[in-house]
C-alpha positions, 0 to 999 in steps of 0.5 A: 774337540778343542781348536788345538786337537782339531788342528792336530787331527787335520794335520794328520789327515792332510799328511795321509791324504798326501801319501794316498794321492801320491801312492795311488797315482804311482801304483795306479800307473804302474798297474796300467803298465802291467795291464791292470785298471787304475783302481787295482793299483790304488788298492795294491798301494793301500795293501802295501801301506797297510798292516799286510806289508808296511805294518810287518816291516815297521810294526812299532811305528806304522800306526803313526802314519795311519792312526785309528783316530783318523780312520773316520775322517779318511773313510768320510773323504772316500765315501764323498769320493764315491758319491761324486764318482757314482753320480758321474757314472750315472750321468756319463753312460748312454742308456738309450741303448737299453730301450731295445735290450730289456730282455738281455738286461734281465737275463744278464742280471738274473744270471749274474746273481744266480751263478754266485748264489748257487756257489754260496748254497754249495759252500754255505753249510760247510762254512757255517759249520766251521766258522759261524755255528752260533749264527742261524743257518738261514740268515748266514746262508742268505748273507753269504749268497748276497755277499758273493753276488753283489758287484763292485759298482764303483770299480766297474763304473770307473774301469768302464769310464777309463776304457771309454765304454760309457757311450757304448751298448755293452758299457751301458748294459754292464753298469745297468745290470750291475746296479740292478744286482746290487740294489737287489743284493742290498735288499736281500742283505737287509733280509739276511740281517733280520733273519740272523736276528729272527726279526723278519717282517714281510710287510717291511720288505714290501714297503722297502721295494715299493719305496725304491721303485717310487723313488726311481720313477720320481727321479726319472719322471719328475726331478730329472726333467725339472732340473734339466728344464732349469739348466736349459733356462739358466744356461742357454750356452753351457759350452761357453758359460760352464756351470753357474754357482746357483745351479751347482748349489741346486744340483749338489743339494738334490744329489745329497738328498737322493743319497739320503733317500736311498740310505733311508730306503735301506740301500747304500747311499752311493745308489742314490748318487748313481740313480740321480745321475741317470736322470740327468744323462740325457743332456750332454751339455750338463754332463760336460759342464760337470766333467770339466769342473769336477772330474779331475778333482774327484778322480785324483783327490777323492776316489783314490782315498776310498780304494787305497783305504780298502787296501789299508784295512785289509789284514791278510795276516788275519787268515792264519789257519790252513782251514781259513785259507781253504775257506778263502780259496 
């Protein structure tokens, strides 16, 4: 891409970013007035700016505002926002509440997956027959069950932070059970994919699960304690000094490496950020230093790009037939 093309691309991305920040701020606050959380208003802003609303009113020129050529860049900004958000969510929550509640977490996690899975099993055969008869039934059924049971971890984390529940027992339990369900869901989503293509290998699944468990233990027992030791050594008075650039460089490198680790383990990169955050939550001064330096920028400039982009890519008009609307319901 030549310099002029880069400049033109950057100009479009900046214009879109301005529109998204403004729309997310306005609709997020409007949503709060009607009792909704900020992400709900931000998603609504995206739907109104996208093909489902503005695209119908202004069909000829609508792509000028959000052309396909910039979609990758906007998605990248949104994903970076999610990485930083889930890292902060992992750090902010007080997981000490969970030590005496392991049975409760297990029960909530199991029931949180069992109920949607039963719904998926009930409607799966009908959906398969009418919408995807060419797909192997086993893979389709498993995919549907997983899709229904996966939580919206970024939205839940942001709502709990917004409600200031991150230091409560119910907040820690909610985010932990949702994370467990999502990790299990992503593993089973991989199984569904290979079942749909008739390429299932049990040993590969066993290695993946072992890798995830090893990585979690490595974070909690080795990487987290080492980073906290470096933090305490470098910053004896973090409330006064903030976060030094040298430690920030180390922290960001470890954060992105954790994201890469979960990506190669077959689960979403944001889980790497979340798990990395959980191994640092014990030091309140580090959490405060991160929040003071980055929280506002992440929540105002980056995270709304993801939520608004979700609405921008929602095409309500693609659900056209009565049977499709019945399936949606």
